[in-house]
C-alpha positions in Angstrom: 0.0 0.0 0.0 1.3 3.4 -1.0 1.9 5.6 2.1 3.2 9.2 2.0 4.1 11.7 4.7 3.7 15.4 3.9 4.5 18.5 5.9 4.3 22.2 5.1 4.0 25.6 6.6 0.4 26.7 6.6 -0.2 30.4 5.8 -3.7 30.1 7.2 -2.7 28.7 10.5 0.8 30.2 10.8 2.3 26.9 11.8 3.6 23.6 10.3 0.9 21.1 9.5 1.3 17.4 8.7 -0.7 14.7 6.9 -0.6 11.1 5.7 -1.7 9.8 2.3 -2.7 6.1 1.8 -3.3 4.8 -1.7 -2.6 5.9 -5.2 -5.9 6.6 -6.8 -9.7 6.4 -6.4 -12.2 8.5 -4.5 -10.3 11.0 -2.3 -11.3 10.6 1.4 -10.5 13.6 3.7 -10.1 12.1 7.1 -10.4 14.2 10.3 -9.0 12.9 13.6 -11.0 12.5 16.8 -10.8 15.0 19.7 -7.2 16.0 20.2 -6.1 13.5 17.6 -3.2 13.8 15.2 -2.7 13.0 11.6 -1.4 9.5 12.5 -4.4 8.6 14.6 -6.3 6.9 11.8 -3.3 4.7 11.1 -2.9 4.0 14.8 -6.5 2.8 14.9 -5.6 0.4 12.1 -8.3 1.9 9.9 -6.3 1.9 6.6 -5.7 -1.8 7.2 -9.4 -2.4 7.3 -9.7 -0.6 4.0 -6.6 -2.2 2.4 -8.5 -4.0 -0.4 -10.2 -0.9 -1.6 -7.0 1.2 -1.2 -4.8 -1.3 -3.0 -7.4 -1.7 -5.8 -7.3 2.0 -6.4 -10.8 2.6 -5.2 -10.0 4.9 -2.3 -7.2 7.2 -1.4 -7.0 8.5 2.2 -5.8 12.0 3.2 -5.4 11.9 7.0 -5.0 15.5 8.3 -3.8 16.9 11.6 -6.2 18.4 14.1 -5.8 21.6 16.2 -8.6 21.1 18.7 -6.2 22.1 21.5 -5.9 25.5 19.8 -9.6 25.9 19.0 -12.6 24.1 20.6 -10.6 22.7 23.5 -8.4 25.8 24.2 -10.3 26.7 27.3 -7.9 29.5 28.4 -9.0 31.4 25.3 -12.3 33.3 25.0 -14.9 31.3 23.0 -14.9 33.9 20.3 -11.2 33.2 19.9 -11.8 29.4 19.8 -14.3 29.7 16.9 -12.0 32.1 15.0 -9.1 29.6 15.3 -11.4 26.9 14.0 -12.4 29.1 11.0 -8.6 29.5 10.2 -8.4 25.7 10.3 -11.3 25.5 7.9 -9.4 27.8 5.5 -6.4 25.6 5.8 -8.5 22.6 4.6 -10.2 24.6 1.9 -7.3 26.5 0.5 -4.4 24.2 1.2 -5.4 20.5 1.7 -8.2 20.3 -1.0 -6.0 21.8 -3.7 -3.2 19.5 -2.6 -5.6 16.5 -3.0 -6.8 17.7 -6.4 -3.2 18.1 -7.6 -2.3 14.6 -6.6 -5.5 12.8 -7.7 -7.8 13.9 -10.5 -10.7 11.7 -9.4 -13.7 14.1 -9.1 -15.1 12.4 -6.0 -14.2 13.9 -2.6 -15.4 12.3 0.6 -15.5 14.0 4.0 -15.0 11.6 6.8 -14.3 11.4 10.5 -15.1 9.7 13.8 -16.4 11.4 17.0 -15.3 15.0 17.0 -13.8 14.2 13.6 -17.3 13.5 12.4 -18.3 17.0 13.4 -15.4 18.5 11.4 -16.3 16.3 8.4 -20.0 17.1 8.5 -19.7 20.8 9.3 -17.3 21.6 6.4 -19.3 19.4 4.0 -22.6 21.1 5.0 -21.0 24.6 4.8 -19.3 23.9 1.5 -21.3 21.3 -0.4 -19.8 22.4 -3.7 -16.5 20.9 -2.5 -17.7 17.5 -1.4 -19.6 14.6 -3.0 -19.9 12.4 0.0 -20.1 12.6 3.8 -19.4 9.6 6.1 -19.7 10.4 9.8 -19.2 7.9 12.6 -20.3 8.6 16.2 -20.7 12.3 15.5 -21.6 15.3 17.6 -23.2 18.0 15.5 -23.9 20.6 18.1 -20.9 21.7 20.2 -23.2 23.9 22.4 -24.9 20.8 24.0 -24.2 19.6 27.5 -24.6 15.8 27.4 -23.2 13.4 29.9 -19.7 14.6 30.6 -19.5 16.5 27.3 -19.8 20.2 28.0 -20.8 23.2 25.9 -17.5 23.9 24.2 -18.3 27.6 24.1 -19.3 28.0 27.7 -22.6 29.6 27.0 -21.2 32.0 24.4 -23.2 32.3 21.2 -22.6 34.3 18.1 -23.2 34.3 14.3 -20.0 32.3 13.9 -21.2 29.6 16.4 -24.6 29.5 14.7 -23.1 29.0 11.2 -20.8 26.3 12.5 -23.5 24.2 14.2 -25.2 22.1 11.6 -28.3 21.4 13.7 -28.8 25.2 14.1 -28.2 26.6 10.6 -29.5 23.8 8.4 -33.2 24.1 9.4 -33.2 27.7 8.3 -31.2 27.2 5.1 -33.2 28.5 2.1 -30.6 29.1 -0.6 -31.8 26.9 -3.5 -28.3 26.5 -4.9 -26.8 25.2 -1.7 -29.8 23.0 -1.0 -29.5 21.5 -4.5 -25.8 20.7 -3.8 -26.7 19.1 -0.4 -29.4 17.0 -2.0 -26.9 15.7 -4.5 -24.5 14.7 -1.7 -24.2 11.0 -0.6 -24.6 11.3 3.2 -24.1 8.5 5.7 -24.4 8.9 9.5 -23.6 6.0 11.9 -24.3 6.2 15.6 -24.6 3.7 18.5 -28.0 3.5 20.2 -26.3 4.1 23.6 -24.1 6.9 22.3 -24.6 10.2 24.2 -25.1 11.9 20.9 -27.7 9.5 19.6 -30.5 12.1 20.0 -28.3 14.7 18.2 -27.9 12.3 15.3 -31.7 11.7 15.2 -32.3 15.5 15.3 -29.9 16.0 12.4 -31.6 13.2 10.4 -35.0 14.9 11.0 -33.6 18.2 9.9 -32.2 16.7 6.7 -35.5 14.9 6.0 -37.5 18.1 6.4 -35.1 19.8 3.9 -35.6 16.9 1.5 -31.9 16.0 1.7 -31.6 12.3 1.3 -29.3 10.5 3.6 -28.7 7.2 5.5 -28.7 6.9 9.3 -27.5 3.6 10.6 -27.9 2.8 14.3 -25.6 0.2 15.9 -26.1 -1.6 19.1 -24.4 -0.4 22.3 -22.3 2.8 22.5 -20.3 1.9 19.4 -18.0 4.9 20.0 -14.4 3.5 19.8 -11.9 2.0 17.4 -13.3 -1.5 17.7 -16.6 -0.4 16.1 -15.1 2.1 13.7 -12.9 -0.5 12.2 -16.0 -2.6 11.5 -17.9 0.4 10.1 -15.3 1.6 7.7 -15.4 -1.2 5.1 -19.2 -1.1 5.2 -19.7 2.6 4.6 -16.6 4.0 2.9 
């Protein structure tokens, strides 16, 4: 299996950023790490191994990016307005640096946004905000509202709310979305959500599914038994849904 390591200075983040590439051709899968995870986490979880057949056959090519959650959503010494601004800079890094890099390496027109846990939030949020950039979304064990207090998961903005928070919370902005062009792009996207029935964000996934249905956005919601919120389950999900 082809494996590549890349590192460059990000102008949007003003720091070095690293990523791993697995495969040589096929649909391009942008992989976000879980909370606090790094670019090598997906490999550490043995996910590429589970997808080896598709990768080696040239059906999938993975781009595993680094995360900066400790500088954004989990940077609790910073004011929440600063946290969301740092996240927006990260989004620009993905849009203006990573996606062009992927396009240059691989001309396949299909781009998949993918992640597990908080990585599923990153994958879903950027795909819903920029549906012209993505053809598919595959989100495992996702949390799509960072303002929720559920179990031991706290509101990551500490009660702060703004336009930026609103437009980066899929279950907040999607119900009010009226732009026909964006809705058409979302309705053309292949969307797959997977959640455990005992996952603390099961209700949030159900709420997102209801919102998508009301907006006539076709999607698939798969509910697994138990909590299903760790590598053991994600390794079983990946070959089924990617």
